[in-house]
PDB file of N, CA, C and O in Angstrom, chain B, residues numbered from 101:
ATOM      1  N   UNK B 101     -11.633 -41.203 -64.996  1.00  0.00           N
ATOM      2  CA  UNK B 101     -11.744 -41.066 -63.552  1.00  0.00           C
ATOM      3  C   UNK B 101     -11.424 -42.391 -62.879  1.00  0.00           C
ATOM      4  O   UNK B 101     -10.681 -42.414 -61.897  1.00  0.00           O
ATOM      5  N   UNK B 102     -11.961 -43.486 -63.378  1.00  0.00           N
ATOM      6  CA  UNK B 102     -11.729 -44.804 -62.790  1.00  0.00           C
ATOM      7  C   UNK B 102     -10.261 -45.216 -62.924  1.00  0.00           C
ATOM      8  O   UNK B 102      -9.684 -45.786 -61.998  1.00  0.00           O
ATOM      9  N   UNK B 103      -9.666 -44.926 -64.074  1.00  0.00           N
ATOM     10  CA  UNK B 103      -8.256 -45.283 -64.273  1.00  0.00           C
ATOM     11  C   UNK B 103      -7.357 -44.528 -63.309  1.00  0.00           C
ATOM     12  O   UNK B 103      -6.409 -45.096 -62.767  1.00  0.00           O
ATOM     13  N   UNK B 104      -7.644 -43.269 -63.094  1.00  0.00           N
ATOM     14  CA  UNK B 104      -6.859 -42.456 -62.175  1.00  0.00           C
ATOM     15  C   UNK B 104      -6.967 -43.009 -60.752  1.00  0.00           C
ATOM     16  O   UNK B 104      -5.970 -43.053 -60.030  1.00  0.00           O
ATOM     17  N   UNK B 105      -8.150 -43.424 -60.350  1.00  0.00           N
ATOM     18  CA  UNK B 105      -8.346 -43.998 -59.012  1.00  0.00           C
ATOM     19  C   UNK B 105      -7.535 -45.279 -58.862  1.00  0.00           C
ATOM     20  O   UNK B 105      -6.915 -45.491 -57.820  1.00  0.00           O
ATOM     21  N   UNK B 106      -7.526 -46.128 -59.867  1.00  0.00           N
ATOM     22  CA  UNK B 106      -6.800 -47.386 -59.807  1.00  0.00           C
ATOM     23  C   UNK B 106      -5.299 -47.152 -59.742  1.00  0.00           C
ATOM     24  O   UNK B 106      -4.596 -47.873 -59.035  1.00  0.00           O
ATOM     25  N   UNK B 107      -4.804 -46.178 -60.451  1.00  0.00           N
ATOM     26  CA  UNK B 107      -3.380 -45.846 -60.418  1.00  0.00           C
ATOM     27  C   UNK B 107      -3.014 -45.351 -59.025  1.00  0.00           C
ATOM     28  O   UNK B 107      -2.004 -45.784 -58.469  1.00  0.00           O
ATOM     29  N   UNK B 108      -3.806 -44.460 -58.451  1.00  0.00           N
ATOM     30  CA  UNK B 108      -3.531 -43.949 -57.108  1.00  0.00           C
ATOM     31  C   UNK B 108      -3.600 -45.062 -56.075  1.00  0.00           C
ATOM     32  O   UNK B 108      -2.786 -45.097 -55.153  1.00  0.00           O
ATOM     33  N   UNK B 109      -4.546 -45.958 -56.212  1.00  0.00           N
ATOM     34  CA  UNK B 109      -4.683 -47.075 -55.278  1.00  0.00           C
ATOM     35  C   UNK B 109      -3.453 -47.978 -55.373  1.00  0.00           C
ATOM     36  O   UNK B 109      -2.953 -48.455 -54.354  1.00  0.00           O
ATOM     37  N   UNK B 110      -2.968 -48.212 -56.589  1.00  0.00           N
ATOM     38  CA  UNK B 110      -1.779 -49.031 -56.774  1.00  0.00           C
ATOM     39  C   UNK B 110      -0.551 -48.362 -56.158  1.00  0.00           C
ATOM     40  O   UNK B 110       0.249 -49.042 -55.516  1.00  0.00           O
ATOM     41  N   UNK B 111      -0.383 -47.084 -56.331  1.00  0.00           N
ATOM     42  CA  UNK B 111       0.748 -46.363 -55.768  1.00  0.00           C
ATOM     43  C   UNK B 111       0.718 -46.395 -54.247  1.00  0.00           C
ATOM     44  O   UNK B 111       1.766 -46.520 -53.613  1.00  0.00           O
ATOM     45  N   UNK B 112      -0.448 -46.285 -53.660  1.00  0.00           N
ATOM     46  CA  UNK B 112      -0.571 -46.309 -52.207  1.00  0.00           C
ATOM     47  C   UNK B 112      -0.200 -47.686 -51.669  1.00  0.00           C
ATOM     48  O   UNK B 112       0.500 -47.782 -50.661  1.00  0.00           O
ATOM     49  N   UNK B 113      -0.653 -48.747 -52.318  1.00  0.00           N
ATOM     50  CA  UNK B 113      -0.369 -50.101 -51.846  1.00  0.00           C
ATOM     51  C   UNK B 113       1.114 -50.447 -51.969  1.00  0.00           C
ATOM     52  O   UNK B 113       1.596 -51.294 -51.217  1.00  0.00           O
ATOM     53  N   UNK B 114       1.841 -49.837 -52.871  1.00  0.00           N
ATOM     54  CA  UNK B 114       3.260 -50.121 -53.057  1.00  0.00           C
ATOM     55  C   UNK B 114       4.162 -49.195 -52.242  1.00  0.00           C
ATOM     56  O   UNK B 114       5.386 -49.329 -52.279  1.00  0.00           O
ATOM     57  N   UNK B 115       3.575 -48.274 -51.521  1.00  0.00           N
ATOM     58  CA  UNK B 115       4.353 -47.315 -50.760  1.00  0.00           C
ATOM     59  C   UNK B 115       5.079 -47.992 -49.611  1.00  0.00           C
ATOM     60  O   UNK B 115       4.517 -48.852 -48.932  1.00  0.00           O
ATOM     61  N   UNK B 116       6.322 -47.607 -49.395  1.00  0.00           N
ATOM     62  CA  UNK B 116       7.100 -48.214 -48.318  1.00  0.00           C
ATOM     63  C   UNK B 116       6.855 -47.462 -47.006  1.00  0.00           C
ATOM     64  O   UNK B 116       6.540 -46.272 -47.020  1.00  0.00           O
ATOM     65  N   UNK B 117       7.000 -48.157 -45.876  1.00  0.00           N
ATOM     66  CA  UNK B 117       6.827 -47.493 -44.591  1.00  0.00           C
ATOM     67  C   UNK B 117       7.995 -46.548 -44.303  1.00  0.00           C
ATOM     68  O   UNK B 117       9.065 -46.697 -44.893  1.00  0.00           O
ATOM     69  N   UNK B 118       7.805 -45.595 -43.419  1.00  0.00           N
ATOM     70  CA  UNK B 118       8.856 -44.593 -43.175  1.00  0.00           C
ATOM     71  C   UNK B 118      10.069 -45.115 -42.413  1.00  0.00           C
ATOM     72  O   UNK B 118      11.142 -44.515 -42.487  1.00  0.00           O
ATOM     73  N   UNK B 119       9.922 -46.229 -41.675  1.00  0.00           N
ATOM     74  CA  UNK B 119      11.019 -46.669 -40.819  1.00  0.00           C
ATOM     75  C   UNK B 119      11.707 -47.927 -41.356  1.00  0.00           C
ATOM     76  O   UNK B 119      12.906 -47.897 -41.635  1.00  0.00           O
ATOM     77  N   UNK B 120      10.995 -48.991 -41.499  1.00  0.00           N
ATOM     78  CA  UNK B 120      11.565 -50.266 -41.935  1.00  0.00           C
ATOM     79  C   UNK B 120      11.319 -50.480 -43.419  1.00  0.00           C
ATOM     80  O   UNK B 120      10.707 -49.643 -44.084  1.00  0.00           O
ATOM     81  N   UNK B 121      11.796 -51.601 -43.930  1.00  0.00           N
ATOM     82  CA  UNK B 121      11.685 -51.810 -45.386  1.00  0.00           C
ATOM     83  C   UNK B 121      10.322 -52.343 -45.830  1.00  0.00           C
ATOM     84  O   UNK B 121       9.934 -52.150 -46.982  1.00  0.00           O
ATOM     85  N   UNK B 122       9.581 -53.019 -44.923  1.00  0.00           N
ATOM     86  CA  UNK B 122       8.248 -53.518 -45.306  1.00  0.00           C
ATOM     87  C   UNK B 122       7.243 -53.203 -44.203  1.00  0.00           C
ATOM     88  O   UNK B 122       7.598 -52.993 -43.043  1.00  0.00           O
ATOM     89  N   UNK B 123       5.986 -53.178 -44.607  1.00  0.00           N
ATOM     90  CA  UNK B 123       4.908 -52.933 -43.638  1.00  0.00           C
ATOM     91  C   UNK B 123       4.805 -54.096 -42.655  1.00  0.00           C
ATOM     92  O   UNK B 123       4.472 -53.891 -41.488  1.00  0.00           O
ATOM     93  N   UNK B 124       5.086 -55.302 -43.113  1.00  0.00           N
ATOM     94  CA  UNK B 124       5.010 -56.481 -42.240  1.00  0.00           C
ATOM     95  C   UNK B 124       6.000 -56.331 -41.082  1.00  0.00           C
ATOM     96  O   UNK B 124       5.661 -56.641 -39.939  1.00  0.00           O
ATOM     97  N   UNK B 125       7.197 -55.868 -41.358  1.00  0.00           N
ATOM     98  CA  UNK B 125       8.206 -55.656 -40.309  1.00  0.00           C
ATOM     99  C   UNK B 125       7.748 -54.569 -39.337  1.00  0.00           C
ATOM    100  O   UNK B 125       7.904 -54.710 -38.124  1.00  0.00           O
ATOM    101  N   UNK B 126       7.195 -53.509 -39.863  1.00  0.00           N
ATOM    102  CA  UNK B 126       6.744 -52.417 -39.013  1.00  0.00           C
ATOM    103  C   UNK B 126       5.624 -52.884 -38.084  1.00  0.00           C
ATOM    104  O   UNK B 126       5.648 -52.597 -36.887  1.00  0.00           O
ATOM    105  N   UNK B 127       4.642 -53.606 -38.637  1.00  0.00           N
ATOM    106  CA  UNK B 127       3.554 -54.112 -37.812  1.00  0.00           C
ATOM    107  C   UNK B 127       4.039 -55.144 -36.802  1.00  0.00           C
ATOM    108  O   UNK B 127       3.495 -55.237 -35.702  1.00  0.00           O
ATOM    109  N   UNK B 128       5.050 -55.915 -37.164  1.00  0.00           N
ATOM    110  CA  UNK B 128       5.623 -56.868 -36.218  1.00  0.00           C
ATOM    111  C   UNK B 128       6.262 -56.162 -35.034  1.00  0.00           C
ATOM    112  O   UNK B 128       6.097 -56.586 -33.890  1.00  0.00           O
ATOM    113  N   UNK B 129       6.982 -55.098 -35.304  1.00  0.00           N
ATOM    114  CA  UNK B 129       7.600 -54.304 -34.225  1.00  0.00           C
ATOM    115  C   UNK B 129       6.513 -53.706 -33.334  1.00  0.00           C
ATOM    116  O   UNK B 129       6.635 -53.740 -32.109  1.00  0.00           O
ATOM    117  N   UNK B 130       5.484 -53.176 -33.914  1.00  0.00           N
ATOM    118  CA  UNK B 130       4.394 -52.596 -33.122  1.00  0.00           C
ATOM    119  C   UNK B 130       3.731 -53.669 -32.257  1.00  0.00           C
ATOM    120  O   UNK B 130       3.462 -53.435 -31.079  1.00  0.00           O
ATOM    121  N   UNK B 131       3.473 -54.817 -32.823  1.00  0.00           N
ATOM    122  CA  UNK B 131       2.867 -55.920 -32.083  1.00  0.00           C
ATOM    123  C   UNK B 131       3.767 -56.395 -30.942  1.00  0.00           C
ATOM    124  O   UNK B 131       3.295 -56.609 -29.825  1.00  0.00           O
ATOM    125  N   UNK B 132       5.043 -56.558 -31.217  1.00  0.00           N
ATOM    126  CA  UNK B 132       5.995 -56.986 -30.174  1.00  0.00           C
ATOM    127  C   UNK B 132       6.109 -55.945 -29.060  1.00  0.00           C
ATOM    128  O   UNK B 132       6.252 -56.289 -27.887  1.00  0.00           O
ATOM    129  N   UNK B 133       6.045 -54.695 -29.437  1.00  0.00           N
ATOM    130  CA  UNK B 133       6.063 -53.635 -28.444  1.00  0.00           C
ATOM    131  C   UNK B 133       4.818 -53.732 -27.525  1.00  0.00           C
ATOM    132  O   UNK B 133       4.925 -53.563 -26.310  1.00  0.00           O
ATOM    133  N   UNK B 134       3.690 -53.996 -28.100  1.00  0.00           N
ATOM    134  CA  UNK B 134       2.462 -54.164 -27.321  1.00  0.00           C
ATOM    135  C   UNK B 134       2.583 -55.350 -26.374  1.00  0.00           C
ATOM    136  O   UNK B 134       2.215 -55.239 -25.204  1.00  0.00           O
ATOM    137  N   UNK B 135       3.085 -56.470 -26.850  1.00  0.00           N
ATOM    138  CA  UNK B 135       3.250 -57.648 -26.003  1.00  0.00           C
ATOM    139  C   UNK B 135       4.232 -57.342 -24.865  1.00  0.00           C
ATOM    140  O   UNK B 135       3.987 -57.716 -23.718  1.00  0.00           O
ATOM    141  N   UNK B 136       5.312 -56.682 -25.172  1.00  0.00           N
ATOM    142  CA  UNK B 136       6.282 -56.306 -24.155  1.00  0.00           C
ATOM    143  C   UNK B 136       5.649 -55.430 -23.072  1.00  0.00           C
ATOM    144  O   UNK B 136       5.868 -55.660 -21.883  1.00  0.00           O
ATOM    145  N   UNK B 137       4.877 -54.441 -23.473  1.00  0.00           N
ATOM    146  CA  UNK B 137       4.242 -53.556 -22.505  1.00  0.00           C
ATOM    147  C   UNK B 137       3.228 -54.291 -21.632  1.00  0.00           C
ATOM    148  O   UNK B 137       3.132 -54.025 -20.433  1.00  0.00           O
ATOM    149  N   UNK B 138       2.487 -55.194 -22.215  1.00  0.00           N
ATOM    150  CA  UNK B 138       1.519 -55.978 -21.435  1.00  0.00           C
ATOM    151  C   UNK B 138       2.240 -56.797 -20.393  1.00  0.00           C
ATOM    152  O   UNK B 138       1.830 -56.828 -19.233  1.00  0.00           O
ATOM    153  N   UNK B 139       3.314 -57.463 -20.793  1.00  0.00           N
ATOM    154  CA  UNK B 139       4.098 -58.269 -19.838  1.00  0.00           C
ATOM    155  C   UNK B 139       4.711 -57.380 -18.770  1.00  0.00           C
ATOM    156  O   UNK B 139       4.678 -57.728 -17.589  1.00  0.00           O
ATOM    157  N   UNK B 140       5.261 -56.254 -19.152  1.00  0.00           N
ATOM    158  CA  UNK B 140       5.869 -55.331 -18.197  1.00  0.00           C
ATOM    159  C   UNK B 140       4.849 -54.835 -17.176  1.00  0.00           C
ATOM    160  O   UNK B 140       5.138 -54.825 -15.979  1.00  0.00           O
ATOM    161  N   UNK B 141       3.680 -54.429 -17.614  1.00  0.00           N
ATOM    162  CA  UNK B 141       2.655 -53.961 -16.675  1.00  0.00           C
ATOM    163  C   UNK B 141       2.141 -55.083 -15.788  1.00  0.00           C
ATOM    164  O   UNK B 141       1.800 -54.851 -14.628  1.00  0.00           O
ATOM    165  N   UNK B 142       2.085 -56.279 -16.316  1.00  0.00           N
ATOM    166  CA  UNK B 142       1.699 -57.434 -15.503  1.00  0.00           C
ATOM    167  C   UNK B 142       2.716 -57.658 -14.397  1.00  0.00           C
ATOM    168  O   UNK B 142       2.345 -57.864 -13.242  1.00  0.00           O
ATOM    169  N   UNK B 143       3.988 -57.619 -14.741  1.00  0.00           N
ATOM    170  CA  UNK B 143       5.040 -57.818 -13.743  1.00  0.00           C
ATOM    171  C   UNK B 143       5.002 -56.703 -12.694  1.00  0.00           C
ATOM    172  O   UNK B 143       5.132 -56.980 -11.502  1.00  0.00           O
ATOM    173  N   UNK B 144       4.829 -55.471 -13.111  1.00  0.00           N
ATOM    174  CA  UNK B 144       4.710 -54.347 -12.161  1.00  0.00           C
ATOM    175  C   UNK B 144       3.525 -54.557 -11.226  1.00  0.00           C
ATOM    176  O   UNK B 144       3.629 -54.301 -10.026  1.00  0.00           O
ATOM    177  N   UNK B 145       2.438 -55.005 -11.750  1.00  0.00           N
ATOM    178  CA  UNK B 145       1.254 -55.244 -10.950  1.00  0.00           C
ATOM    179  C   UNK B 145       1.513 -56.314  -9.894  1.00  0.00           C
ATOM    180  O   UNK B 145       1.105 -56.155  -8.744  1.00  0.00           O
ATOM    181  N   UNK B 146       2.176 -57.385 -10.264  1.00  0.00           N
ATOM    182  CA  UNK B 146       2.482 -58.468  -9.319  1.00  0.00           C
ATOM    183  C   UNK B 146       3.498 -58.000  -8.279  1.00  0.00           C
ATOM    184  O   UNK B 146       3.370 -58.341  -7.103  1.00  0.00           O
ATOM    185  N   UNK B 147       4.477 -57.248  -8.677  1.00  0.00           N
ATOM    186  CA  UNK B 147       5.505 -56.817  -7.727  1.00  0.00           C
ATOM    187  C   UNK B 147       4.958 -55.796  -6.721  1.00  0.00           C
ATOM    188  O   UNK B 147       5.266 -55.887  -5.532  1.00  0.00           O
ATOM    189  N   UNK B 148       4.174 -54.853  -7.161  1.00  0.00           N
ATOM    190  CA  UNK B 148       3.736 -53.745  -6.302  1.00  0.00           C
ATOM    191  C   UNK B 148       2.339 -53.949  -5.708  1.00  0.00           C
ATOM    192  O   UNK B 148       1.765 -53.003  -5.170  1.00  0.00           O
ATOM    193  N   UNK B 149       1.797 -55.125  -5.789  1.00  0.00           N
ATOM    194  CA  UNK B 149       0.466 -55.338  -5.205  1.00  0.00           C
ATOM    195  C   UNK B 149       0.576 -55.971  -3.840  1.00  0.00           C
ATOM    196  O   UNK B 149      -0.440 -56.226  -3.194  1.00  0.00           O
TER     197      UNK B 149
END
């Protein structure tokens, strides 16, 4: 039982993300998207206030 769990855990950690080649790249894109949206909403707030 323990060996099976360790094998499954190893397979999950080595799994590639669905879009980019590494998880680090995917999380970087998500983070940059968040930063972009924050800046965009800030600019909208300043322009339309």
